[in-house]
C-alpha positions in Angstrom: -9.8 24.9 10.6 -10.3 22.7 7.6 -13.3 23.6 5.5 -13.4 20.5 3.3 -12.5 16.9 4.0 -11.4 14.3 1.5 -13.6 11.2 1.6 -12.3 9.3 -1.4 -10.2 9.1 -4.6 -11.7 7.9 -7.9 -9.7 4.8 -8.9 -11.2 3.8 -12.3 -14.4 3.3 -14.2 -16.6 0.4 -13.1 -18.7 -1.1 -15.9 -19.9 0.7 -19.0 -22.7 3.0 -17.6 -20.7 5.8 -15.8 -20.0 4.2 -12.4 -16.6 4.6 -10.8 -14.6 2.7 -8.2 -13.8 5.0 -5.3 -11.1 4.2 -2.9 -12.5 5.5 0.4 -10.3 7.7 2.6 -12.9 8.1 5.3 -13.1 6.0 8.5 -16.6 5.0 7.6 -17.2 4.1 3.9 -20.9 3.5 4.6 -21.2 7.3 4.9 -21.3 7.4 1.1 -24.9 6.0 1.3 -26.0 9.1 3.1 -24.4 11.6 0.7 -26.5 13.3 -2.0 -23.7 15.5 -3.3 -19.9 15.5 -3.3 -17.3 17.9 -4.7 -14.7 16.6 -7.1 -11.3 18.4 -7.1 -10.7 18.6 -10.9 -7.3 20.3 -11.0 -7.2 23.3 -13.3 -11.0 23.2 -13.7 -11.5 23.8 -10.0 -14.2 22.1 -8.0 -17.2 20.5 -9.5 -20.3 19.5 -7.5 -21.6 16.1 -8.4 -24.9 14.5 -7.5 -24.8 11.0 -6.1 -27.3 8.7 -7.9 -26.3 5.4 -6.4 -23.8 3.7 -4.1 -22.8 0.1 -3.7 -19.8 -1.7 -2.2 -17.4 -4.2 -3.7 -14.3 -5.4 -1.9 -12.3 -2.4 -0.7 -14.1 0.1 -3.1 -17.2 2.1 -3.0 -18.9 2.0 -6.4 -20.5 5.4 -7.1 -22.8 6.5 -9.9 -23.1 10.2 -10.5 -26.1 11.7 -12.3 -23.7 13.8 -14.4 -22.0 10.8 -16.1 -23.6 8.0 -18.1 -20.8 6.2 -20.0 -17.4 4.8 -19.5 -16.0 7.5 -21.7 -17.4 10.2 -19.4 -15.7 8.8 -16.3 -12.4 7.5 -17.8 -10.9 11.0 -17.4 -11.8 11.1 -13.6 -9.1 8.7 -12.5 -7.2 10.0 -9.5 -9.6 12.8 -8.8 -10.3 13.6 -5.1 -13.8 13.6 -3.7 -14.4 16.1 -0.9 -17.3 17.3 1.2 -17.8 20.5 3.2 -17.3 20.5 6.9 -21.1 20.9 7.3 -21.6 17.4 5.7 -18.9 15.8 7.8 -19.7 13.2 10.4 -20.5 14.6 13.8 -17.9 14.1 16.5 -18.3 12.8 20.0 -16.8 14.1 23.1 -13.0 14.2 23.0 -13.0 13.4 19.2 -11.3 15.7 16.7 -10.8 15.8 13.0 -7.1 14.9 12.4 -6.7 17.8 10.0 -7.7 20.3 12.7 -4.9 18.9 15.0 -2.1 19.2 12.5 0.1 22.2 13.3 -1.1 22.6 17.0 1.6 23.3 19.5 2.3 20.5 22.0 3.2 21.5 25.6 3.7 19.7 28.8 1.5 20.1 31.9 3.8 23.0 33.1 3.2 24.9 29.9 6.6 24.2 28.3 6.5 24.1 24.5 7.7 20.7 23.3 7.0 20.8 19.6 4.4 20.9 16.9 2.0 18.1 15.8 3.0 17.1 12.2 0.9 14.0 11.6 -1.8 11.9 13.1 -1.2 8.2 12.5 -4.1 5.7 12.8 -2.9 2.4 14.2 -6.1 0.6 14.9 -5.9 0.5 18.7 -5.4 4.2 19.1 -4.0 7.1 17.1 -0.4 8.3 17.5 0.6 11.9 17.2 3.9 12.6 15.5 5.6 15.6 17.0 8.4 17.6 15.5 10.7 19.5 17.9 12.1 22.8 16.8 15.5 22.5 15.2 15.4 18.7 15.2 14.9 16.3 12.3 13.9 13.3 14.3 10.2 13.2 15.4 8.7 11.9 18.6 5.6 9.6 18.6 3.0 10.3 21.3 0.2 7.8 22.0 -3.2 9.5 21.8 -4.5 8.0 25.0 -6.0 9.6 28.0 -3.0 8.9 30.2 -0.9 11.0 27.9 -3.2 13.6 26.1 -4.5 15.8 28.9 -6.2 18.6 26.9 -6.8 19.6 23.3 -7.6 23.3 22.8 -8.1 23.8 19.1 -9.2 27.4 19.5 -5.9 28.3 21.2 -3.8 25.9 19.1 -2.6 23.8 22.0 -2.4 20.2 23.0 -1.3 19.5 26.6 0.4 16.2 27.3 1.6 14.3 30.3 5.2 13.4 29.6 5.3 9.7 30.4 8.6 8.1 31.4 10.7 7.4 28.3 8.6 9.5 26.0 11.2 12.2 25.4 
């Protein structure tokens, strides 16, 4: 299981006082308001814990001020850095909800237990997610709608997703 989740990528400085524009990669950018700390993936320097001082929103960006940085020069070097949080700070899931990163790599089988392939990607379409399945030995992938008519069971502990093979799916 994934221990850390990416919630944003620092785009560029915002103003002169150490704020940064963060492009959110989370479903709910408002969650930044609740965060007290985030971890910045800083490449060769490893992970650095940062304290969130303030959060505001502008267009598609979240503007974040970290206590550790106070000038534009301080944050100029942060462009492109990932912001992550530990699983313990992640949003709580409802029934039949899963973190996409926990699904990647699970084996997909039909209702009779026949292995069909491996989940390679979860695609968010707005209406419902779509699972991209790779069949063994094949280059072409198959798209499976993540709807209750098709997805019958998700068993993360055993690494299995059971689907109902709808007409025309395979």
